[in-house]
MITORSE-52360 format. One line per 10 residues: number of its first residue (from 1); their letters; for each residue x, y, z of C-alpha. Coordinates in steps of 0.5 Angstrom, whole numbers, plus 500, padded with zeros to 3 digits. Each point is the difference from the previous one (the first is absolute). Layout:
NUM	A	X,Y,Z  ... $
***
This chain:
1	MITLKVPEAM	424,276,107  506,504,503  498,507,503  506,505,500  500,505,505  506,503,497  502,505,494  498,498,493  508,500,498  501,494,504 $
11	HEKISSCLAT	494,496,498  504,496,494  506,498,505  495,498,505  496,495,495  506,497,497  503,498,507  493,497,503  499,497,493  506,495,502 $
21	FKFAENTRDD	495,497,505  494,496,499  496,505,504  494,503,496  497,493,499  500,498,507  498,507,504  494,501,504  500,508,500  504,505,496 $
31	IAVFQDFNTK	508,500,501  501,506,503  507,504,499  502,506,504  504,506,499  507,497,502  500,495,495  507,497,500  502,494,496  506,498,506 $
41	NDYGIPSGVK	505,497,494  494,496,497  500,495,506  493,499,503  494,504,498  502,507,500  499,504,506  494,504,501  495,494,497  495,497,504 $
51	LESVDRIYPC	496,494,497  495,494,502  500,494,496  494,495,501  504,493,501  507,501,498  507,502,504  505,503,497  506,498,504  505,505,497 $
61	AVPDLGCGFR	495,506,500  502,503,507  507,499,502  502,503,507  493,498,504  499,504,506  503,507,497  497,506,504  500,506,503  499,502,507 $
71	ILKIEGIQKS	499,507,503  502,502,507  499,506,503  504,503,505  497,506,504  503,505,504  507,501,496  502,503,493  505,500,495  505,504,504 $
81	DLLNNVAIMS	500,495,506  503,495,496  504,503,495  504,504,506  501,494,504  506,496,497  499,494,505  493,499,497  501,500,493  506,496,501 $
91	RIEKYLKTCD	497,495,503  494,499,495  505,500,495  504,495,503  494,496,501  498,500,493  507,499,497  503,494,504  498,494,504  502,504,506 $
101	NGFNEHMHLD	493,502,501  498,499,507  496,494,498  504,495,504  496,501,506  494,498,496  503,493,498  495,496,504  495,502,495  497,494,497 $
111	VTLMARQGHL	501,501,493  495,495,498  494,503,503  502,506,497  498,497,493  495,496,503  496,505,504  503,507,497  498,506,504  496,496,505 $
121	YMRQFFQESR	506,497,503  504,506,500  495,504,504  499,494,505  508,499,500  501,508,502  494,500,504  497,506,496  493,501,501  499,506,496 $
131	EAYYDKSGCF	495,500,494  504,498,494  498,502,493  502,495,495  498,498,493  494,495,501  504,495,497  506,502,505  500,493,503  498,494,496 $
141	EINSGHEMNE	497,494,503  505,494,499  497,493,500  501,497,507  503,494,496  505,503,496  507,499,501  505,505,500  504,499,493  507,500,502 $
151	AIFTERDLNQ	502,501,492  497,507,501  500,501,508  506,498,504  500,503,507  508,502,499  498,504,494  494,503,503  504,502,506  506,503,495 $
161	LIKTYQGHFL	495,504,496  497,504,507  507,502,501  501,505,495  495,505,496  497,496,494  496,506,497  499,503,494  501,507,503  498,503,507 $
171	EILEPISGER	499,508,500  499,505,505  495,505,498  497,507,503  493,503,499  500,506,496  494,502,504  505,502,506  497,495,505  505,498,505 $
181	CIYFLIHTGS	502,493,498  503,495,495  499,494,496  503,494,499  499,496,493  502,493,501  500,496,493  502,493,500  498,494,497  502,492,501 $
191	FTVADRFKQF	507,501,496  505,493,500  494,496,503  496,502,494  506,498,495  500,493,504  492,500,499  501,501,492  506,495,500  496,494,503 $
201	YYPKMAKISF	493,501,497  501,503,493  503,494,497  495,495,503  494,505,498  503,501,493  501,492,499  492,499,502  498,506,496  504,497,494 $
211	DNKWASKSEI	498,493,501  492,502,500  501,504,494  498,506,503  507,504,498  504,499,494  508,500,500  501,507,499  495,502,505  504,496,505 $
221	LNETFYVDKS	506,503,498  497,507,501  497,498,506  493,502,498  497,493,501  494,498,505  498,495,505  492,498,501  499,502,507  496,493,501 $
231	HDIVTQYYND	507,496,499  503,497,506  506,504,501  496,507,501  498,498,507  508,500,502  502,505,495  495,505,503  501,498,507  508,502,499 $
241	AKMLMNFAVA	498,506,496  496,502,507  505,499,504  505,504,496  495,506,500  499,499,508  507,500,501  501,507,496  495,503,504  503,497,507 $
251	YRDLVEIKLV	507,503,497  497,507,500  498,499,507  507,499,502  503,506,496  494,504,503  502,498,507  508,501,499  499,507,497  495,502,506 $
261	EILKKELEMP	506,497,505  505,504,497  496,506,501  498,499,507  507,499,502  503,506,496  495,505,501  499,504,506  493,502,499  493,497,500 $
271	FKATLLSDVL	497,497,494  494,496,497  501,494,495  494,498,496  499,495,495  496,503,495  499,494,495  504,494,497  498,498,493  502,495,495 $
281	HTKIAINGQG	501,502,493  502,494,497  496,494,502  497,494,497  493,498,503  495,494,499  493,501,502  493,497,498  500,504,493  507,499,497 $
291	VIHQRGVQEL	507,502,501  503,507,501  506,502,498  503,507,502  506,503,499  502,507,502  492,502,502  497,501,506  493,498,502  497,506,504 $
301	VSPYRPYIIS	495,496,505  499,505,505  498,508,500  502,500,507  508,498,499  505,505,497  503,497,493  506,503,497  502,501,492  508,500,501 $
311	GNASVASMLF	504,505,496  506,499,497  507,504,502  498,507,501  493,499,498  495,500,506  496,494,502  492,501,501  497,498,507  492,499,499 $
321	FSNNKQYASH	494,497,502  496,496,495  493,502,499  498,493,498  503,493,499  504,500,494  507,498,497  505,506,499  507,500,498  506,500,505 $
331	GIQTNVNLLP	504,505,497  500,505,495  502,501,492  505,506,500  501,500,492  496,506,499  501,499,492  495,494,501  494,504,502  494,501,495 $
341	EAIEGVEHLI	502,507,499  506,504,500  501,503,507  504,506,501  502,502,507  499,497,506  494,504,502  496,498,495  502,493,501  498,500,507 $
351	SKTCVDHNQA	493,504,499  498,494,496  502,494,505  499,503,507  494,499,504  501,507,504  502,506,496  503,504,506  504,494,502  502,499,493 $
361	QLYKEASGAK	503,507,500  503,499,507  504,494,497  502,503,494  503,506,504  503,495,505  503,495,495  500,502,493  500,493,498  495,497,495 $
371	CVYDYYLAQH	494,497,503  497,495,495  495,496,504  495,495,498  495,505,498  494,495,499  501,499,508  500,507,501  493,500,499  499,495,505 $
381	CTLIDYLLPF	504,502,506  501,505,506  507,503,500  503,499,507  507,503,498  506,500,496  506,497,503  507,502,497  506,495,501  506,503,504 $
391	YTFKQGADHE	504,493,501  499,495,495  504,493,501  500,495,494  504,494,500  507,501,496  499,507,499  502,507,502  496,503,506  497,507,501 $
***
């Protein structure tokens, strides 16, 4: 069964997409589909989908393993402190756009340990003693006897990766509450390493699936095949998948450290940097009950940890506490035509979707943008603030 937490107008499209995978016959619970559902050019399961199969791994379902959000709060400075400082914005831009990003001084990092130990290695290497707010699976344990797969992970390539920004986007945001602080939203994945992971495993697993009559030729070609989790290849596959996810989290550590270094060097005022959370929204996890496939979906595991639903362009992001353990989308759906009923004007839309109506009115006055948040989640969270981006970096795009 599929649980659709999305507007009714999207139901047919979603059901059609998911029908290409043999999910229905092998799932433990309902397949959850969230409001920022996106087919991602028909590759993998759509973003905004979480499912748990009983005993099957769908290798093509969740590309870009380790993709996630890191939220970094900088207290003591505000938007104007950055935008009026040409040097600091120039340094940030140079770091994001070129290989001349100042990471040379960190080239003695052991990139293989970044993959093996994730953020635990980074905390030790940089002698960070602070409490770290990570996804509970932000550091996957790798089997001690598992060797680095050099077809996927080479020291040369991993070292090259950390020399430039391997991110989907980076945003600097200001709170509409007026608090004197800014936020960094770091959104990265596993990128070229994930491409090698696919090139290595998918042909092997496709052959295994076909030879065992688990998949037809069309399912192989459409990359909707599966492999039983008891097969010998799964242990190696899962250890390498965990290394991908560990490296992605450790890489976000490195991005955070570099950004804070730039602030320290260029700002003449004290500030406090606090990691609020780092949450994977694209991952695969094998446990005693089954195999979780999750793309563009956040698992909210703690009521004391701030989470974010990312906005889009001029749309504010939503920073909140979760009132219970649950899953939520990682972004918003900005197409108001897909809502269950016609929405006329921003005011009505905000009053429907926001938790705090006074804050919603402030948001309306501050941005005038659409606020189409997950109104299912809105009943089960505590709003902290809305965050408006004043700088956005995307690879290959113009920046604001």
